[in-house]
MIKOL-669059 format. One line per 4 residues: their letters; for each residue x, y, z of N, C-alpha, C. Coordinates in pm, 1 decimal. Example, Ala and Ser with C-alpha at 12.3 -4.5 7.8 and 13.67 -1.06 7.14 Angstrom:
REM MIKOL-669059
as) 1319.0:-569.0:780.0:1230.0:-450.0:780.0:1320.0:-330.0:780.0 ~ 1285.0:-225.0:708.0:1367.0:-106.0:714.0:1290.0:3.0:787.0
//
This chain:
REM MIKOL-669059
msen) -5445.5:4596.9:-3933.3:-5499.4:4512.9:-4038.1:-5417.1:4385.5:-4049.7 ~ -5481.2:4284.5:-4095.9:-5412.2:4157.3:-4111.5:-5313.7:4164.0:-4226.8 ~ -5197.1:4109.2:-4204.8:-5094.8:4108.4:-4308.4:-5129.4:4010.7:-4419.3 ~ -5225.8:3923.0:-4396.4:-5264.5:3823.0:-4495.7:-5358.4:3879.2:-4602.1
lnsd) -5409.4:4000.8:-4581.2:-5504.0:4060.4:-4675.1:-5431.3:4148.6:-4775.4 ~ -5477.5:4143.2:-4899.7:-5421.1:4236.3:-4997.6:-5485.5:4373.3:-4979.2 ~ -5438.2:4470.7:-5051.0:-5484.1:4608.4:-5034.6:-5634.5:4621.7:-5057.6 ~ -5686.9:4555.9:-5160.5:-5829.4:4563.1:-5190.7:-5912.0:4501.2:-5078.0
qqqq) -5866.1:4389.1:-5025.8:-5937.3:4323.5:-4915.7:-5935.7:4410.6:-4790.5 ~ -5823.4:4476.2:-4765.7:-5815.1:4566.8:-4650.1:-5912.8:4682.8:-4665.2 ~ -5922.4:4738.2:-4786.5:-6015.4:4848.4:-4811.1:-6160.0:4803.1:-4791.0 ~ -6191.5:4683.1:-4836.3:-6327.4:4630.6:-4818.6:-6358.4:4609.1:-4670.6
llfm) -6260.6:4559.0:-4597.2:-6279.0:4537.9:-4454.0:-6300.5:4671.0:-4381.5 ~ -6223.7:4770.8:-4417.2:-6241.0:4904.3:-4357.5:-6378.8:4961.1:-4390.5 ~ -6423.8:4941.3:-4512.5:-6555.9:4990.7:-4552.7:-6664.8:4920.9:-4470.9 ~ -6651.9:4789.2:-4453.1:-6748.8:4715.3:-4371.6:-6749.5:4765.9:-4227.7
mllq) -6633.1:4794.8:-4174.5:-6624.0:4846.1:-4037.4:-6692.0:4982.2:-4027.1 ~ -6677.0:5066.0:-4128.5:-6742.8:5196.2:-4130.5:-6894.8:5179.1:-4132.0 ~ -6941.6:5086.1:-4213.1:-7085.8:5058.8:-4217.9:-7135.9:5011.6:-4081.7 ~ -7060.7:4921.4:-4019.9:-7100.4:4868.0:-3889.6:-7102.6:4976.3:-3782.3
qheq) -7007.8:5069.7:-3788.3:-7006.7:5179.7:-3690.1:-7134.6:5261.8:-3701.0 ~ -7172.5:5295.5:-3823.6:-7293.4:5375.4:-3841.4:-7418.7:5296.1:-3807.3 ~ -7415.5:5166.7:-3832.1:-7527.6:5081.4:-3792.9:-7542.2:5083.5:-3640.6 ~ -7432.4:5072.1:-3568.6:-7437.5:5074.5:-3421.7:-7484.5:5209.5:-3369.8
iamm) -7438.7:5317.7:-3430.6:-7483.2:5451.5:-3389.8:-7634.6:5463.0:-3406.5 ~ -7684.5:5414.3:-3519.6:-7829.3:5420.0:-3545.0:-7905.5:5333.9:-3444.7 ~ -7855.5:5214.3:-3418.2:-7923.7:5125.4:-3323.8:-7923.1:5184.1:-3182.2 ~ -7814.8:5248.7:-3144.7:-7810.8:5315.8:-3013.7:-7911.5:5429.2:-3010.8
gmgk) -7918.4:5507.5:-3118.7:-8011.5:5619.8:-3125.8:-8157.0:5575.9:-3119.6 ~ -8182.7:5454.7:-3166.1:-8318.8:5401.8:-3160.8:-8346.6:5330.9:-3028.2 ~ -8247.2:5326.1:-2940.6:-8266.2:5261.0:-2811.5:-8266.2:5110.3:-2820.6 ~ -8206.9:5055.7:-2926.1:-8205.1:4910.4:-2945.5:-8086.2:4844.2:-2876.8
iknp) -7977.4:4917.8:-2859.9:-7859.6:4865.6:-2790.5:-7808.3:4971.3:-2693.9 ~ -7732.7:4925.6:-2593.7:-7677.0:5016.3:-2492.9:-7566.3:5103.2:-2552.3 ~ -7558.8:5222.8:-2499.6:-7445.9:5309.5:-2529.4:-7329.1:5257.1:-2446.1 ~ -7219.1:5216.7:-2508.6:-7108.9:5159.0:-2431.0:-7041.8:5258.9:-2336.7
vtdk) -7054.6:5386.9:-2364.2:-6993.4:5488.4:-2278.4:-7071.3:5504.7:-2148.5 ~ -7205.3:5513.3:-2161.0:-7289.2:5535.0:-2042.6:-7342.5:5404.3:-1985.2 ~ -7331.6:5296.6:-2060.0:-7384.4:5165.4:-2022.5:-7535.9:5171.0:-1999.9 ~ -7602.9:5259.9:-2074.4:-7747.7:5274.9:-2064.4:-7808.4:5272.0:-2204.0
verd) -7933.8:5230.2:-2209.9:-8008.8:5239.1:-2334.3:-8063.3:5380.6:-2342.1 ~ -8025.6:5451.1:-2445.3:-8068.1:5590.2:-2464.2:-8135.0:5601.4:-2600.2 ~ -8228.6:5692.4:-2609.9:-8302.7:5707.5:-2735.0:-8283.5:5848.8:-2787.6 ~ -8230.9:5857.8:-2909.0:-8212.3:5985.4:-2976.4:-8233.8:5961.0:-3125.0
lnsa) -8359.7:5976.6:-3167.2:-8393.3:5944.2:-3305.3:-8323.5:6035.6:-3405.3 ~ -8286.0:6155.2:-3362.6:-8212.2:6243.5:-3454.0:-8075.7:6185.3:-3488.4 ~ -8006.9:6131.0:-3390.0:-7876.3:6071.3:-3419.5:-7892.9:5943.9:-3501.3 ~ -8000.3:5869.1:-3477.0:-8027.9:5749.4:-3557.5:-8051.8:5788.6:-3703.1
kyai) -8130.9:5892.7:-3723.0:-8159.7:5938.5:-3859.3:-8033.1:5987.6:-3927.8 ~ -7948.7:6057.9:-3856.1:-7822.9:6107.4:-3911.6:-7735.0:5990.8:-3957.7 ~ -7726.7:5885.9:-3876.7:-7645.7:5769.3:-3912.6:-7703.7:5698.9:-4035.4 ~ -7835.6:5687.2:-4041.2:-7900.6:5624.2:-4156.5:-7878.4:5708.7:-4281.4
dtlv) -7895.6:5839.0:-4268.4:-7873.6:5929.1:-4382.1:-7729.7:5921.9:-4432.1 ~ -7636.0:5905.7:-4340.6:-7495.0:5892.4:-4378.9:-7473.6:5765.3:-4460.3 ~ -7537.8:5656.4:-4418.7:-7527.1:5530.8:-4493.3:-7592.3:5542.9:-4631.6 ~ -7702.6:5615.1:-4640.5:-7767.5:5638.7:-4770.4:-7673.2:5717.6:-4861.1
mlen) -7606.8:5818.7:-4804.4:-7511.4:5896.7:-4881.8:-7398.5:5807.4:-4932.7 ~ -7347.4:5718.6:-4846.2:-7241.9:5625.8:-4888.4:-7291.5:5534.1:-4999.6 ~ -7415.7:5489.6:-4987.9:-7473.2:5404.5:-5092.1:-7476.4:5479.0:-5225.5 ~ -7518.7:5605.1:-5220.9:-7526.7:5684.9:-5343.6:-7388.5:5712.5:-5402.9
ftkg) -7293.6:5746.2:-5318.5:-7160.6:5782.4:-5366.3:-7079.8:5662.2:-5415.6 ~ -7113.8:5544.3:-5366.6:-7035.9:5426.0:-5405.2:-7107.6:5341.3:-5510.2 ~ -7222.8:5387.3:-5556.5:-7301.4:5310.4:-5654.8:-7214.6:5273.1:-5774.8 ~ -7210.6:5144.3:-5803.9:-7132.8:5095.6:-5917.4:-6986.5:5069.3:-5885.9
nlsk) -6942.9:5102.0:-5763.5:-6803.0:5084.8:-5725.9:-6781.2:4978.0:-5618.6 ~ -6888.6:4916.5:-5572.8:-6876.6:4815.1:-5467.7:-6892.3:4675.2:-5526.5 ~ -6830.6:4579.4:-5459.8:-6853.6:4440.0:-5497.3:-6999.8:4408.1:-5468.8 ~ -7050.6:4304.6:-5532.4:-7190.6:4264.9:-5509.1:-7213.7:4232.6:-5361.5
eleg) -7112.9:4172.7:-5296.7:-7125.8:4136.9:-5155.2:-7139.5:4261.8:-5068.7 ~ -7052.1:4359.6:-5091.2:-7058.7:4482.4:-5011.4:-7186.1:4560.6:-5040.7 ~ -7225.5:4564.9:-5165.7:-7348.4:4634.1:-5202.8:-7467.9:4569.9:-5132.4 ~ -7472.8:4437.3:-5132.6:-7581.3:4365.6:-5065.1:-7578.3:4386.5:-4914.7
ylrq) -7458.0:4387.8:-4858.7:-7442.0:4408.6:-4715.0:-7494.2:4547.2:-4675.1 ~ -7458.0:4649.1:-4751.4:-7504.1:4785.4:-4723.8:-7655.5:4793.8:-4739.3 ~ -7708.0:4733.0:-4842.5:-7852.5:4736.1:-4864.2:-7925.9:4666.1:-4750.0 ~ -7871.8:4554.2:-4702.5:-7932.1:4479.6:-4591.5:-7932.1:4563.8:-4463.6
iltn) -7821.1:4630.1:-4434.9:-7812.4:4717.4:-4317.0:-7917.0:4827.5:-4326.2 ~ -7925.1:4892.7:-4442.2:-8020.3:5002.8:-4458.4:-8164.2:4955.9:-4444.7 ~ -8196.5:4841.8:-4500.4:-8333.1:4789.3:-4487.5:-8366.7:4765.1:-4341.2 ~ -8277.3:4700.4:-4270.0:-8297.9:4671.4:-4127.7:-8313.9:4801.1:-4047.8
lrln) -8226.7:4896.8:-4071.9:-8232.9:5022.7:-3997.4:-8359.5:5100.7:-4029.9 ~ -8397.8:5103.5:-4155.1:-8519.3:5177.3:-4193.7:-8644.0:5116.5:-4129.3 ~ -8651.2:4983.2:-4127.1:-8766.6:4917.7:-4064.0:-8770.8:4947.2:-3914.3 ~ -8656.6:4939.1:-3848.5:-8650.4:4968.9:-3705.2:-8683.1:5115.1:-3678.2
yade) -8632.2:5203.9:-3761.8:-8657.1:5346.9:-3744.6:-8806.6:5376.6:-3759.3 ~ -8869.4:5315.8:-3859.3:-9014.0:5336.2:-3879.1:-9091.8:5288.6:-3756.6 ~ -9053.4:5174.7:-3701.0:-9118.2:5124.8:-3578.9:-9101.4:5222.2:-3463.3 ~ -8982.0:5275.3:-3447.7:-8954.8:5368.1:-3337.2:-9031.0:5499.2:-3354.5
kkkd) -9044.5:5545.3:-3477.9:-9117.9:5670.6:-3502.8:-9266.0:5656.2:-3468.3 ~ -9318.4:5533.6:-3479.4:-9460.2:5508.5:-3451.3:-9491.1:5509.6:-3302.5 ~ -9389.0:5488.1:-3220.2:-9413.2:5478.5:-3075.8:-9466.8:5610.3:-3022.1 ~ -9551.5:5597.2:-2922.2:-9615.1:5714.1:-2860.2:-9512.6:5792.3:-2779.0
pske) -9483.1:5917.2:-2819.7:-9382.5:5994.5:-2746.3:-9421.2:6022.8:-2601.4 ~ -9550.3:6037.1:-2571.4:-9590.5:6063.9:-2433.2:-9564.7:5941.3:-2345.8 ~ -9583.0:5822.2:-2403.3:-9555.4:5698.8:-2330.3:-9405.6:5688.0:-2302.3 ~ -9325.4:5727.5:-2402.0:-9180.2:5723.2:-2384.9:-9135.9:5816.0:-2272.5
kkee) -9191.8:5937.3:-2269.2:-9155.8:6033.2:-2164.3:-9186.4:5974.5:-2027.2 ~ -9303.6:5910.6:-2017.2:-9344.5:5850.1:-1890.4:-9246.3:5739.9:-1850.3 ~ -9205.6:5655.9:-1949.1:-9110.4:5548.1:-1921.7:-8975.3:5605.3:-1879.0 ~ -8931.5:5714.0:-1946.3:-8804.3:5777.0:-1911.3:-8808.9:5832.3:-1769.4
qesa) -8922.3:5895.0:-1733.2:-8935.5:5951.3:-1599.2:-8934.8:5840.4:-1494.4 ~ -9004.8:5730.1:-1523.9:-9007.0:5617.5:-1430.2:-8868.1:5557.0:-1416.1 ~ -8797.0:5548.9:-1527.7:-8662.1:5494.6:-1525.6:-8570.6:5585.1:-1442.6 ~ -8586.5:5715.6:-1460.4:-8505.4:5810.9:-1384.4:-8537.0:5800.9:-1235.1
kgde) -8664.6:5784.1:-1201.9:-8702.5:5768.5:-1061.2:-8640.7:5641.8:-1003.7 ~ -8641.7:5535.4:-1082.8:-8581.0:5409.7:-1039.7:-8432.5:5426.5:-1015.6 ~ -8364.9:5502.6:-1103.3:-8222.3:5530.1:-1086.5:-8197.4:5610.1:-959.3 ~ -8284.9:5709.3:-933.8:-8268.4:5792.8:-815.1:-8285.6:5709.8:-687.8
ssee) -8388.4:5622.1:-687.3:-8412.2:5543.9:-565.4:-8299.0:5443.5:-543.4 ~ -8241.3:5390.2:-650.9:-8129.0:5297.9:-633.1:-8005.1:5373.8:-584.1 ~ -7990.5:5499.2:-627.0:-7879.3:5582.3:-578.6:-7898.0:5614.4:-429.3 ~ -8024.8:5641.8:-391.5:-8052.1:5671.4:-250.4:-8020.9:5549.7:-163.4
kkeq) -8054.9:5430.4:-211.4:-8028.7:5308.7:-136.5:-7877.7:5288.2:-120.4 ~ -7801.5:5322.1:-223.5:-7656.4:5307.3:-216.5:-7597.7:5398.8:-111.3 ~ -7655.3:5520.8:-100.4:-7603.5:5619.3:-5.5:-7633.2:5579.2:139.1 ~ -7742.3:5501.5:160.0:-7782.1:5464.8:296.1:-7698.3:5360.3:354.6
//
């Protein structure tokens, strides 16, 4: 942490970082950003929902204890995630399976080319 921040500012910064971590987990689960570990876009709506639910729990538990800025920031993150999640839930799961299979085939053929 920066030595220039007082204790309250450090706590607010840590809280923002926690919110951002869960936002990234949700976005990865929705297939919106790459998983930095696998360097692939992966879709797992259950993990996205878990991250969103965790942020909702934080919103409930911190009600009345956050600065207006942090409260607004959390609300903005949740609105964005909920809208994206609703869009992802609407997508045709059979189409997704087909896209995943095609992507896997593409990965296999690129691996075969590397071996040759």
